[in-house]
Residue frames as qw, qx, qy, qz and C-alpha x, y, z in Angstrom:
[[0.828, -0.396, -0.008, 0.396, 1.12, 1.96, -11.78],
 [0.528, 0.381, 0.052, 0.757, 3.08, 4.40, -13.89],
 [0.147, -0.728, -0.032, -0.669, 1.34, 7.17, -11.94],
 [0.716, -0.660, 0.004, -0.227, 1.15, 5.63, -8.49],
 [0.362, 0.618, -0.664, 0.215, 4.45, 3.80, -8.66],
 [0.126, 0.150, -0.891, 0.409, 3.56, 1.95, -5.43],
 [0.660, -0.374, -0.261, -0.597, 0.60, 0.14, -3.99],
 [0.290, -0.447, 0.712, -0.457, 0.41, -1.29, -0.45],
 [0.574, -0.034, -0.810, -0.114, 0.05, -4.91, 0.36],
 [0.415, -0.334, 0.500, -0.683, -1.97, -6.01, 3.33],
 [0.073, 0.035, -0.996, 0.041, -3.08, -9.41, 4.75],
 [0.413, 0.288, 0.516, -0.693, -6.60, -8.32, 5.54],
 [0.056, -0.053, -0.845, -0.530, -8.94, -10.30, 3.17],
 [0.281, 0.368, 0.707, -0.534, -12.38, -9.47, 4.52],
 [0.562, 0.672, 0.149, -0.459, -13.41, -8.01, 1.18],
 [0.823, 0.517, -0.049, 0.229, -10.39, -8.32, -1.34],
 [0.708, -0.211, -0.012, 0.674, -6.64, -8.05, -0.95],
 [0.069, -0.844, -0.120, 0.518, -5.79, -4.37, -0.63],
 [0.277, -0.397, 0.514, 0.708, -3.44, -4.24, -3.66],
 [0.222, 0.386, 0.783, 0.434, -6.23, -5.06, -6.14],
 [0.002, -0.753, -0.611, 0.246, -8.39, -2.17, -4.95],
 [0.083, -0.612, 0.075, 0.783, -6.76, 1.08, -6.02],
 [0.037, -0.056, 0.706, 0.706, -7.05, 0.08, -9.71],
 [0.028, -0.556, -0.823, -0.114, -10.76, -0.71, -9.22],
 [0.108, -0.731, -0.337, 0.584, -11.23, 2.68, -7.59],
 [0.021, -0.555, 0.321, 0.767, -9.69, 4.48, -10.65],
 [0.151, 0.189, -0.737, -0.631, -10.74, 2.25, -13.51],
 [0.787, 0.023, 0.051, -0.614, -13.76, 0.41, -12.38],
 [0.931, -0.061, 0.349, -0.082, -14.13, -3.40, -12.96],
 [0.391, 0.700, -0.576, -0.160, -10.94, -4.80, -14.46],
 [0.946, 0.048, -0.320, 0.008, -9.31, -8.20, -14.79],
 [0.532, -0.792, 0.296, -0.050, -7.30, -8.81, -11.65],
 [0.902, -0.023, 0.270, 0.335, -5.04, -11.24, -13.34],
 [0.502, 0.758, -0.009, 0.416, -3.53, -8.34, -15.26],
 [0.262, -0.852, 0.357, -0.279, -2.06, -7.02, -11.97],
 [0.870, -0.314, 0.375, 0.066, -0.79, -10.44, -11.21],
 [0.823, 0.420, 0.131, 0.360, 0.90, -10.60, -14.48],
 [0.166, 0.887, -0.207, 0.378, 2.64, -7.25, -13.90],
 [0.489, -0.717, 0.417, -0.269, 3.89, -8.59, -10.50],
 [0.749, -0.284, 0.595, -0.062, 4.63, -12.27, -11.18],
 [0.853, 0.316, 0.368, 0.195, 5.32, -12.93, -14.82],
 [0.399, -0.372, 0.368, 0.753, 8.37, -12.04, -16.92],
 [0.419, 0.232, -0.329, 0.814, 9.17, -9.50, -17.87],
 [0.315, -0.713, -0.597, 0.191, 7.60, -8.29, -14.61],
 [0.169, 0.634, 0.049, 0.753, 7.14, -4.56, -14.18],
 [0.508, -0.710, 0.150, -0.464, 6.37, -4.57, -10.45],
 [0.582, 0.131, -0.722, 0.349, 8.44, -6.04, -7.62],
 [0.616, -0.715, -0.297, -0.147, 7.73, -6.43, -3.90],
 [0.510, 0.161, -0.419, 0.733, 9.62, -4.48, -1.29],
 [0.282, -0.643, -0.465, 0.539, 9.33, -2.07, 1.59],
 [0.198, 0.446, 0.267, 0.831, 8.06, 1.10, -0.07],
 [0.393, -0.409, 0.184, -0.803, 5.16, 2.45, 1.71],
 [0.736, -0.231, 0.551, -0.318, 4.96, -0.49, 4.11],
 [0.469, -0.018, 0.822, 0.322, 5.06, -3.83, 2.23],
 [0.422, 0.686, 0.027, -0.591, 4.27, -2.85, -1.34],
 [0.717, 0.364, 0.454, 0.384, 4.23, -3.68, -5.02],
 [0.149, -0.773, 0.147, 0.599, 6.57, -1.04, -6.61],
 [0.602, 0.779, -0.132, -0.116, 7.45, 0.03, -10.14],
 [0.922, -0.075, 0.103, 0.366, 10.54, -2.25, -10.85],
 [0.514, 0.635, -0.042, 0.575, 12.34, 0.75, -12.41],
 [0.302, -0.837, 0.190, -0.414, 12.65, 2.11, -8.87],
 [0.949, -0.238, -0.152, 0.140, 14.52, -0.94, -7.57],
 [0.609, 0.296, -0.225, 0.701, 17.98, 0.77, -7.94],
 [0.108, -0.627, 0.068, -0.769, 16.62, 3.77, -6.03],
 [0.759, -0.548, 0.000, -0.352, 15.83, 1.53, -3.04],
 [0.827, 0.133, -0.437, 0.326, 19.20, -0.15, -2.66],
 [0.071, 0.494, -0.460, 0.734, 20.21, 2.36, -0.03],
 [0.702, -0.378, 0.191, -0.573, 17.46, 1.08, 2.16],
 [0.964, 0.076, -0.255, 0.004, 18.61, -2.45, 1.45],
 [0.562, 0.398, -0.479, 0.545, 22.14, -1.46, 2.50],
 [0.188, -0.468, 0.424, -0.752, 20.86, -0.17, 5.81],
 [0.763, -0.270, -0.506, -0.297, 19.14, -3.40, 6.84],
 [0.616, -0.092, -0.630, 0.464, 21.42, -4.20, 9.75],
 [0.157, -0.047, -0.373, 0.913, 20.65, -0.90, 11.30],
 [0.338, 0.038, 0.035, -0.940, 17.18, 0.10, 10.18],
 [0.528, -0.197, -0.756, -0.334, 15.19, -3.18, 9.67],
 [0.668, -0.577, -0.062, -0.466, 12.67, -3.98, 12.37],
 [0.389, -0.655, 0.583, -0.282, 14.07, -5.29, 15.72],
 [0.893, -0.094, 0.432, -0.086, 13.50, -9.00, 15.19],
 [0.803, 0.566, -0.031, 0.183, 15.26, -8.88, 11.80],
 [0.134, 0.814, -0.475, 0.308, 18.23, -6.94, 13.20],
 [0.644, -0.526, 0.497, -0.249, 18.47, -9.26, 16.11],
 [0.951, 0.117, 0.286, 0.013, 18.68, -12.28, 13.98],
 [0.632, 0.715, -0.164, 0.249, 21.26, -10.79, 11.73],
 [0.039, -0.766, 0.520, -0.376, 23.47, -9.92, 14.74],
 [0.602, -0.434, 0.567, -0.358, 22.83, -12.94, 16.85],
 [0.775, 0.032, 0.630, 0.044, 22.54, -15.82, 14.44],
 [0.269, 0.690, -0.414, -0.529, 24.51, -14.86, 11.28],
 [0.182, -0.179, 0.950, 0.180, 25.14, -18.59, 10.60],
 [0.386, 0.430, 0.789, -0.209, 21.43, -19.15, 10.31],
 [0.358, 0.790, 0.012, -0.499, 20.91, -16.19, 8.00],
 [0.118, 0.574, -0.692, -0.421, 23.70, -17.53, 5.79],
 [0.265, 0.049, 0.961, 0.058, 22.31, -21.09, 5.75],
 [0.419, 0.655, 0.499, -0.384, 18.83, -19.68, 4.80],
 [0.288, 0.768, -0.279, -0.499, 20.38, -17.63, 1.97],
 [0.064, -0.362, 0.882, 0.296, 22.33, -20.65, 0.70],
 [0.331, 0.251, 0.908, -0.064, 19.32, -22.89, 0.64],
 [0.439, 0.740, 0.271, -0.431, 17.16, -20.30, -1.20],
 [0.137, 0.670, -0.567, -0.458, 20.07, -20.00, -3.68],
 [0.115, -0.195, 0.954, 0.198, 20.09, -23.77, -4.19],
 [0.083, 0.339, 0.937, 0.019, 16.42, -24.62, -4.10],
 [0.228, 0.453, 0.313, -0.803, 14.29, -21.47, -4.48],
 [0.302, -0.498, 0.103, -0.806, 11.61, -20.34, -4.72],
 [0.409, -0.183, -0.834, 0.320, 10.90, -21.48, -1.15],
 [0.460, -0.734, -0.252, -0.432, 8.33, -20.80, 1.57],
 [0.258, -0.645, 0.557, -0.455, 9.38, -20.19, 5.16],
 [0.880, -0.209, 0.301, -0.303, 7.96, -23.65, 5.90],
 [0.889, 0.411, -0.188, 0.074, 10.23, -25.22, 3.44],
 [0.415, 0.566, -0.510, 0.498, 13.19, -24.14, 5.64],
 [0.654, -0.647, 0.082, -0.383, 11.81, -25.13, 9.00],
 [0.945, -0.090, -0.211, 0.231, 14.46, -27.87, 9.40],
 [0.423, 0.487, -0.318, 0.695, 17.01, -25.05, 10.20],
 [0.467, -0.710, 0.097, -0.518, 15.21, -24.26, 13.48],
 [0.425, 0.184, -0.779, 0.423, 17.19, -25.41, 16.58],
 [0.443, -0.533, -0.686, 0.220, 16.04, -26.03, 20.13],
 [0.267, -0.325, -0.279, 0.863, 16.89, -22.52, 21.03],
 [0.092, -0.395, -0.524, -0.749, 14.10, -21.32, 18.58],
 [0.048, 0.355, 0.630, -0.689, 11.62, -19.20, 20.39],
 [0.018, -0.495, -0.651, -0.575, 8.10, -18.42, 19.31],
 [0.273, -0.734, -0.615, 0.093, 5.50, -15.86, 20.44],
 [0.322, -0.564, -0.116, 0.752, 7.36, -12.58, 20.54],
 [0.130, 0.448, -0.268, -0.843, 6.71, -11.16, 17.06],
 [0.738, 0.265, -0.137, -0.605, 3.57, -12.45, 15.49],
 [0.878, -0.153, 0.451, -0.055, 4.94, -15.93, 16.34],
 [0.606, 0.717, -0.340, -0.058, 7.51, -15.59, 13.67],
 [0.930, -0.232, 0.084, 0.273, 10.20, -18.26, 13.78],
 [0.364, -0.703, 0.336, 0.511, 13.92, -17.44, 13.48],
 [0.460, 0.158, 0.696, 0.528, 13.93, -18.83, 9.97],
 [0.187, 0.821, 0.513, 0.166, 11.09, -16.46, 9.07],
 [0.236, -0.920, 0.036, 0.312, 13.03, -13.56, 10.62],
 [0.515, -0.323, 0.547, 0.575, 16.09, -14.57, 8.59],
 [0.393, 0.494, 0.648, 0.425, 14.07, -14.53, 5.44],
 [0.022, 0.944, 0.328, 0.020, 12.61, -11.19, 6.26],
 [0.350, -0.749, 0.251, 0.504, 16.07, -9.69, 7.03],
 [0.458, -0.077, 0.641, 0.611, 17.40, -11.06, 3.71],
 [0.230, 0.731, 0.586, 0.262, 14.27, -9.62, 1.94],
 [0.154, -0.953, -0.119, 0.232, 14.83, -6.24, 3.57],
 [0.413, -0.591, 0.447, 0.529, 18.58, -6.34, 2.62],
 [0.595, 0.645, -0.194, -0.439, 17.56, -7.12, -1.04],
 [0.165, -0.425, 0.880, 0.133, 19.47, -10.42, -0.99],
 [0.140, 0.321, 0.923, 0.159, 16.30, -12.42, -1.78],
 [0.331, 0.058, -0.099, -0.937, 12.97, -11.21, -3.15],
 [0.635, 0.253, 0.589, -0.430, 9.42, -12.44, -3.57],
 [0.107, -0.050, 0.824, 0.554, 9.05, -14.67, -6.66],
 [0.413, -0.357, -0.540, -0.641, 5.31, -14.91, -6.17],
 [0.333, -0.167, 0.630, -0.681, 2.67, -15.37, -3.53],
 [0.430, -0.180, -0.822, -0.328, 0.41, -18.39, -3.09],
 [0.503, -0.684, -0.526, -0.043, -2.55, -17.76, -0.72],
 [0.095, -0.958, 0.072, -0.261, -0.68, -14.66, 0.15],
 [0.743, -0.559, 0.273, 0.248, 2.39, -16.49, 1.40],
 [0.249, 0.848, -0.398, -0.247, 5.57, -15.41, -0.17],
 [0.956, 0.118, 0.115, 0.241, 7.87, -17.74, -2.21],
 [0.210, -0.882, 0.298, 0.300, 11.41, -16.37, -1.82],
 [0.856, 0.310, 0.169, 0.378, 14.12, -16.53, -4.51],
 [0.501, -0.287, 0.151, 0.802, 17.19, -14.66, -5.62],
 [0.245, 0.753, 0.091, -0.604, 16.60, -11.21, -7.27],
 [0.067, 0.484, -0.649, -0.584, 18.60, -12.24, -10.36],
 [0.081, 0.159, 0.962, 0.205, 16.08, -15.07, -10.98],
 [0.125, 0.671, 0.686, -0.251, 13.10, -12.96, -10.50],
 [0.091, 0.817, 0.111, -0.558, 13.64, -9.34, -11.51],
 [0.673, 0.734, 0.058, 0.066, 14.25, -8.08, -15.10],
 [0.786, 0.018, 0.019, 0.618, 17.86, -8.02, -16.14],
 [0.202, 0.676, 0.063, 0.706, 17.56, -4.32, -16.83],
 [0.500, -0.810, 0.015, -0.307, 16.72, -3.69, -13.17],
 [0.877, -0.395, 0.051, 0.270, 19.46, -5.99, -11.83],
 [0.710, 0.209, 0.144, 0.656, 22.10, -4.51, -14.19],
 [0.021, 0.916, 0.153, 0.371, 21.09, -0.85, -13.59],
 [0.443, 0.275, -0.471, 0.712, 23.88, 0.98, -11.76],
 [0.416, -0.643, -0.558, 0.319, 23.20, 1.86, -8.15],
 [0.131, 0.804, 0.057, 0.577, 22.62, 5.64, -7.90],
 [0.254, 0.135, -0.575, 0.766, 24.22, 7.63, -5.06],
 [0.116, -0.436, -0.771, 0.449, 22.06, 8.32, -2.08],
 [0.156, 0.471, 0.152, -0.855, 21.01, 11.81, -3.02],
 [0.290, 0.176, -0.619, -0.708, 20.05, 10.74, -6.57],
 [0.260, -0.231, -0.935, -0.069, 18.06, 7.77, -5.32],
 [0.048, -0.509, -0.661, 0.549, 16.08, 9.76, -2.72],
 [0.193, 0.371, -0.156, -0.895, 15.44, 12.56, -5.24],
 [0.275, 0.008, -0.807, -0.522, 14.03, 9.89, -7.60],
 [0.213, -0.394, -0.877, 0.176, 11.70, 8.48, -4.95],
 [0.010, 0.528, 0.406, -0.746, 10.47, 11.95, -3.79],
 [0.250, 0.264, -0.402, -0.841, 9.91, 13.03, -7.44],
 [0.282, -0.190, -0.878, -0.336, 7.87, 9.92, -8.00],
 [0.100, -0.504, -0.730, 0.450, 5.84, 10.72, -4.84],
 [0.086, 0.442, 0.043, -0.892, 5.29, 14.21, -6.11],
 [0.276, 0.071, -0.656, -0.699, 4.13, 12.98, -9.50],
 [0.267, -0.350, -0.895, -0.069, 1.62, 10.55, -7.77],
 [0.163, -0.557, -0.583, 0.568, 0.32, 13.11, -5.32],
 [0.192, 0.754, 0.426, 0.461, 0.17, 16.25, -7.45],
 [0.103, -0.737, 0.222, -0.630, 0.25, 18.69, -4.59],
 [0.823, -0.320, -0.431, 0.184, 1.80, 17.70, -1.28],
 [0.326, -0.895, 0.289, -0.102, 3.53, 18.96, 1.80],
 [0.237, 0.602, -0.754, 0.118, 7.06, 17.77, 2.59],
 [0.462, -0.238, 0.763, -0.384, 5.63, 15.39, 5.10],
 [0.841, 0.352, 0.202, -0.358, 3.33, 13.89, 2.40],
 [0.591, 0.657, -0.466, -0.050, 6.31, 13.49, 0.04],
 [0.031, -0.504, 0.817, -0.278, 8.39, 11.79, 2.70],
 [0.691, -0.043, 0.575, -0.435, 5.52, 9.45, 3.83],
 [0.800, 0.406, -0.172, -0.408, 4.99, 8.05, 0.36],
 [0.798, 0.319, -0.495, 0.129, 8.20, 6.01, 0.47],
 [0.764, -0.626, -0.116, 0.107, 8.81, 6.33, 4.20],
 [0.613, 0.395, -0.200, 0.655, 11.89, 8.58, 3.89],
 [0.470, -0.554, -0.446, 0.523, 13.06, 10.34, 7.01],
 [0.052, 0.983, 0.144, -0.098, 12.88, 14.11, 7.50],
 [0.379, -0.727, 0.388, 0.421, 16.62, 14.44, 7.76],
 [0.513, 0.049, 0.700, 0.495, 17.12, 12.53, 4.43],
 [0.344, 0.685, 0.598, 0.234, 14.22, 14.24, 2.62],
 [0.089, -0.893, -0.153, 0.413, 14.78, 17.90, 3.53],
 [0.155, -0.584, 0.452, 0.656, 17.82, 18.61, 1.27],
 [0.295, 0.142, 0.837, 0.438, 16.39, 16.45, -1.50],
 [0.168, 0.784, 0.591, -0.091, 13.19, 18.37, -1.55],
 [0.072, -0.837, 0.101, 0.532, 15.14, 21.65, -1.76],
 [0.269, -0.302, 0.695, 0.594, 17.08, 20.21, -4.71],
 [0.272, 0.496, 0.790, 0.236, 13.82, 19.23, -6.50],
 [0.059, 0.894, 0.312, -0.315, 12.64, 22.79, -6.02],
 [0.194, -0.683, 0.390, 0.586, 15.87, 24.18, -7.43],
 [0.265, -0.038, 0.816, 0.513, 15.67, 21.89, -10.52],
 [0.448, 0.119, -0.166, -0.870, 12.00, 23.00, -11.11],
 [0.266, -0.113, -0.949, -0.125, 10.68, 19.43, -10.62],
 [0.269, -0.676, -0.676, 0.117, 8.38, 20.79, -7.97],
 [0.092, 0.501, 0.016, 0.860, 7.27, 24.34, -7.16],
 [0.112, -0.263, -0.658, 0.697, 6.52, 25.78, -3.66],
 [0.270, -0.475, -0.454, -0.704, 2.81, 26.83, -3.52],
 [0.261, -0.033, 0.586, -0.767, 0.24, 27.79, -0.85],
 [0.280, -0.315, -0.848, -0.321, -2.86, 25.74, -0.55],
 [0.380, -0.446, 0.003, -0.810, -5.96, 27.41, 0.91],
 [0.825, -0.422, -0.030, -0.375, -6.74, 26.10, 4.32],
 [0.905, -0.022, -0.257, 0.339, -3.31, 24.40, 4.75],
 [0.389, -0.897, 0.161, 0.132, -0.95, 25.76, 7.39],
 [0.710, -0.315, 0.459, 0.431, 2.03, 23.87, 5.86],
 [0.165, 0.607, -0.491, -0.603, 4.09, 24.79, 2.89],
 [0.845, 0.274, 0.450, -0.091, 3.01, 22.73, -0.09],
 [0.137, -0.463, 0.641, 0.597, 4.69, 21.78, -3.42],
 [0.746, 0.510, 0.188, -0.385, 3.11, 21.36, -6.80],
 [0.676, -0.105, 0.590, 0.429, 4.63, 18.89, -9.33],
 [0.061, 0.424, -0.423, -0.799, 5.75, 20.34, -12.63],
 [0.222, 0.007, -0.770, -0.598, 3.25, 19.94, -15.40],
 [0.124, 0.335, 0.863, -0.357, 0.34, 19.33, -13.03],
 [0.168, -0.366, -0.534, -0.743, -3.11, 19.93, -14.55],
 [0.153, 0.189, 0.619, -0.747, -5.65, 21.60, -12.28],
 [0.012, -0.441, -0.805, -0.396, -9.15, 20.56, -13.52],
 [0.278, -0.370, -0.046, -0.885, -12.06, 22.99, -13.28],
 [0.713, -0.311, 0.296, -0.555, -13.96, 20.40, -11.32],
 [0.048, -0.189, 0.981, -0.013, -13.79, 16.68, -10.35],
 [0.741, 0.063, -0.013, -0.668, -16.62, 14.48, -11.56],
 [0.538, 0.159, -0.828, -0.018, -16.38, 10.82, -10.54],
 [0.752, -0.495, 0.183, -0.395, -17.42, 8.43, -7.83],
 [0.601, 0.350, -0.699, 0.168, -15.17, 5.85, -6.16],
 [0.814, -0.572, -0.025, -0.096, -14.96, 3.57, -3.15],
 [0.274, 0.737, -0.545, 0.291, -11.52, 3.90, -1.55],
 [0.842, -0.147, -0.484, 0.189, -9.73, 1.08, 0.23],
 [0.523, -0.845, 0.009, 0.110, -8.32, 1.92, 3.71],
 [0.658, -0.410, 0.351, 0.524, -4.85, 1.43, 2.14],
 [0.563, 0.706, 0.311, 0.297, -5.41, 3.44, -0.89],
 [0.542, 0.047, -0.034, 0.839, -2.56, 5.94, -1.71],
 [0.060, -0.640, -0.285, -0.711, -5.01, 8.74, -1.77],
 [0.552, -0.689, -0.016, -0.469, -5.95, 8.41, 1.91],
 [0.825, -0.133, -0.454, 0.308, -3.20, 6.24, 3.51],
 [0.270, 0.096, -0.348, 0.892, -1.80, 9.46, 5.05],
 [0.168, -0.677, -0.712, 0.080, -4.67, 10.26, 7.38],
 [0.209, -0.598, -0.123, 0.764, -3.43, 13.76, 7.98],
 [0.034, -0.124, 0.529, 0.839, -3.39, 14.47, 4.25],
 [0.112, -0.475, -0.809, -0.328, -6.90, 13.09, 3.87],
 [0.201, -0.717, -0.537, 0.396, -8.10, 15.45, 6.55],
 [0.141, -0.512, 0.146, 0.835, -6.41, 18.41, 4.84],
 [0.024, -0.025, -0.668, -0.743, -7.63, 17.60, 1.37],
 [0.326, -0.375, -0.735, -0.462, -11.22, 16.58, 2.22],
 [0.380, -0.402, 0.286, -0.782, -11.97, 17.67, 5.73],
 [0.880, -0.093, -0.363, -0.291, -12.33, 13.95, 6.40],
 [0.287, -0.583, 0.702, -0.291, -11.10, 12.45, 9.65],
 [0.894, 0.139, -0.358, -0.230, -10.43, 8.79, 8.98],
 [0.251, -0.538, 0.779, -0.200, -8.98, 6.09, 11.31],
 [0.660, 0.059, -0.714, -0.226, -8.84, 2.42, 10.44],
 [0.613, -0.444, 0.327, -0.566, -10.50, 0.45, 13.27],
 [0.801, 0.125, -0.574, -0.112, -9.34, -3.13, 12.59],
 [0.518, 0.049, -0.699, 0.491, -7.48, -3.26, 15.86],
 [0.316, -0.254, 0.305, -0.862, -10.06, -1.37, 17.91],
 [0.153, 0.187, 0.929, -0.280, -12.30, -3.64, 20.03],
 [0.006, -0.454, -0.734, -0.505, -15.64, -4.07, 18.26],
 [0.230, -0.758, -0.586, 0.170, -17.64, -2.30, 20.96],
 [0.264, -0.678, -0.017, 0.686, -15.44, 0.82, 20.70],
 [0.372, 0.139, 0.567, 0.722, -15.57, 1.11, 16.90],
 [0.219, 0.475, 0.174, -0.834, -17.28, 4.25, 15.51],
 [0.536, 0.507, -0.259, -0.623, -17.67, 3.22, 11.89],
 [0.959, 0.168, 0.017, -0.227, -16.69, -0.38, 11.51],
 [0.803, -0.323, 0.403, 0.297, -13.91, -2.97, 10.92],
 [0.476, 0.006, 0.536, 0.697, -13.00, -2.42, 7.17],
 [0.196, 0.802, 0.355, -0.438, -14.42, 1.01, 6.20],
 [0.486, 0.310, 0.473, 0.666, -14.46, 2.38, 2.66],
 [0.090, 0.551, 0.116, -0.822, -14.76, 6.06, 2.20],
 [0.467, 0.626, 0.592, 0.197, -17.08, 6.98, -0.70],
 [0.170, -0.353, 0.172, 0.904, -15.74, 9.82, -2.94],
 [0.355, 0.712, 0.596, 0.112, -18.18, 11.76, -5.05],
 [0.302, 0.867, 0.175, 0.355, -17.20, 14.66, -7.29],
 [0.377, 0.539, -0.354, 0.665, -14.01, 15.44, -5.42],
 [0.393, -0.525, 0.394, -0.644, -15.46, 15.16, -1.95],
 [0.273, -0.022, -0.949, 0.158, -15.72, 12.30, 0.48],
 [0.479, -0.286, -0.110, -0.822, -19.48, 12.04, 1.29],
 [0.884, -0.296, 0.018, -0.361, -19.97, 8.68, 3.07],
 [0.051, 0.467, -0.875, 0.118, -18.28, 5.64, 4.55],
 [0.903, -0.080, -0.140, -0.399, -19.33, 2.03, 4.47],
 [0.395, -0.465, 0.785, -0.111, -18.15, -0.96, 6.35],
 [0.761, 0.352, -0.350, -0.417, -17.87, -3.81, 3.84],
 [0.456, -0.311, 0.833, -0.024, -17.40, -7.61, 3.87],
 [0.555, 0.255, -0.606, -0.509, -17.53, -10.19, 1.23],
 [0.736, -0.096, 0.598, -0.303, -19.63, -13.34, 2.14],
 [0.243, 0.424, -0.737, -0.467, -18.08, -15.54, -0.42],
 [0.129, 0.106, 0.982, -0.091, -19.99, -18.63, 0.66],
 [0.288, 0.616, 0.643, -0.353, -23.22, -16.77, 0.28],
 [0.395, 0.337, 0.484, 0.704, -22.15, -14.83, -2.75],
 [0.110, -0.910, -0.379, -0.129, -23.12, -11.48, -1.16],
 [0.297, 0.373, -0.230, 0.849, -21.43, -8.13, -0.59],
 [0.421, -0.668, -0.582, 0.197, -22.45, -7.30, 3.02],
 [0.060, 0.615, -0.092, 0.781, -22.82, -3.61, 4.06],
 [0.494, -0.342, -0.707, 0.372, -22.41, -3.91, 7.80],
 [0.156, -0.745, -0.360, 0.540, -22.72, -0.12, 8.37],
 [0.383, 0.547, 0.330, 0.667, -23.16, 3.05, 6.38],
 [0.276, -0.682, -0.285, 0.614, -22.53, 6.66, 7.46],
 [0.367, 0.806, 0.242, 0.397, -23.13, 9.85, 5.59],
 [0.453, -0.070, -0.160, 0.874, -20.68, 12.69, 6.02],
 [0.059, 0.703, 0.358, -0.612, -22.01, 16.20, 6.92],
 [0.297, 0.680, -0.165, -0.650, -23.42, 18.03, 3.92],
 [0.313, -0.011, 0.878, 0.362, -23.58, 14.87, 1.74],
 [0.347, 0.126, -0.318, -0.873, -25.74, 15.58, -1.31],
 [0.762, 0.097, 0.329, -0.549, -29.16, 14.09, -1.79],
 [0.813, 0.404, -0.352, -0.228, -27.80, 11.83, -4.60],
 [0.096, -0.589, 0.785, -0.164, -25.32, 10.14, -2.29],
 [0.666, -0.076, 0.688, -0.279, -27.36, 7.05, -1.60],
 [0.790, 0.549, 0.103, -0.252, -28.27, 6.52, -5.19],
 [0.504, 0.728, -0.463, 0.034, -24.76, 6.80, -6.49],
 [0.288, -0.491, 0.791, -0.223, -23.28, 4.73, -3.60],
 [0.806, 0.130, 0.516, -0.259, -25.70, 1.92, -4.45],
 [0.772, 0.620, -0.116, -0.080, -24.53, 1.93, -8.06],
 [0.175, 0.708, -0.670, 0.139, -20.89, 1.80, -6.93],
 [0.556, -0.284, 0.724, -0.295, -21.68, -1.12, -4.57],
 [0.877, 0.333, 0.267, -0.221, -23.30, -2.93, -7.49],
 [0.580, 0.711, -0.396, 0.027, -20.24, -2.44, -9.59],
 [0.121, -0.581, 0.764, -0.253, -18.00, -3.67, -6.77],
 [0.737, -0.075, 0.609, -0.284, -20.10, -6.73, -6.04],
 [0.861, 0.485, 0.034, -0.147, -20.17, -7.67, -9.77],
 [0.396, 0.714, -0.563, 0.127, -16.33, -7.33, -10.03],
 [0.259, -0.452, 0.801, -0.296, -15.87, -9.46, -6.99],
 [0.369, -0.014, -0.879, -0.300, -18.27, -12.07, -8.50],
 [0.092, 0.217, 0.785, -0.573, -20.91, -11.66, -5.76],
 [0.038, -0.403, -0.757, -0.512, -24.52, -11.96, -6.85],
 [0.315, -0.789, -0.503, -0.161, -26.22, -9.96, -4.11],
 [0.139, 0.396, -0.362, 0.832, -25.87, -6.94, -1.77],
 [0.528, -0.573, -0.626, 0.036, -27.08, -7.38, 1.79],
 [0.052, -0.611, 0.227, -0.757, -27.58, -4.40, 4.07],
 [0.353, -0.193, -0.815, 0.418, -27.49, -5.30, 7.72],
 [0.228, -0.754, -0.616, -0.003, -30.25, -4.11, 10.02],
 [0.338, -0.741, -0.150, 0.560, -28.27, -1.21, 11.47],
 [0.164, -0.322, 0.416, 0.835, -27.45, 0.21, 7.94],
 [0.472, 0.639, 0.601, -0.088, -29.65, 1.52, 5.22],
 [0.392, 0.275, 0.396, 0.783, -29.28, 3.21, 1.87],
 [0.108, -0.839, -0.447, -0.290, -32.18, 5.47, 2.92],
 [0.488, -0.762, -0.136, 0.404, -30.13, 6.96, 5.71],
 [0.465, -0.252, 0.328, 0.783, -27.77, 8.32, 3.02],
 [0.295, 0.561, 0.622, 0.459, -30.38, 9.84, 0.82],
 [0.076, -0.951, -0.251, -0.162, -30.72, 13.20, 2.48],
 [0.344, 0.659, -0.355, 0.567, -28.06, 15.88, 3.29],
 [0.229, -0.592, 0.521, -0.571, -26.19, 15.66, 6.59]]
């Protein structure tokens, strides 16, 4: 987490929650409760907020995200902005009740709903849920913990470390430089668009900050062979002679969450197909790229059959020029993943086969 600074949260649980998977990709099997401890036990070192989408973020960056919190009335999603403008009394009542009784679920505040409450227009969120999400975006409440992935909301001063709460709020330029420098450190080499995307900073906000980071020596302009765009190398970056490792990558892994960057780095075109109708999917519902020695050589559609204690490989596809050893090493990585998840078997469905990955191309 000191390196990545942010990992994405996502509700899809077909295999395992997304935020647990980047550490497995980098470290192999680890005790997931360690990540829970960082996020939910005092003194917590991670907090939940909008970083790169909904994320767990290094708590030391909380002061550098207060400018985003301050822009909630103008920049939060439409349903949140609407509730803040149209029903400020409800927002205030929700805030007061969290202060008095938190941590609370959205369901614990349902009695605030009136007859004018409307469902069905934004993932069926209620106005109370919108109020909570607005207050969360504005930094007035935060996530104390999640139970079955449902947030329990409370006041930041009762959740976050005192050092984070009492840290002075940096000015806008300093805050955005801090976030962009953290992105550069996580990415190593990146375009301006890559740096902006990491914490979802607009081009207008990021451009002068990137220039200032160059001037300070924190990043250096470089050219990357095969890239049309100007790139930036973080100060102190070590360039290895070669990469030697294997890893399955979650669709929401920071290495590949920017699909354009993944294509530039690896010549790998990747699109998540969760929302694509099944008959139109090319590779599957929840597809993990398989990285081998610095290249992405295959992709597998994975699902955990928890009742049957099996890791199901629904489909497997080799990339062009995948090496002969791809199938063997992928099988070993799947064994490691299954064991980490507590699954006792691996089942390959009829339309997928480890043998299909055993020869180049």
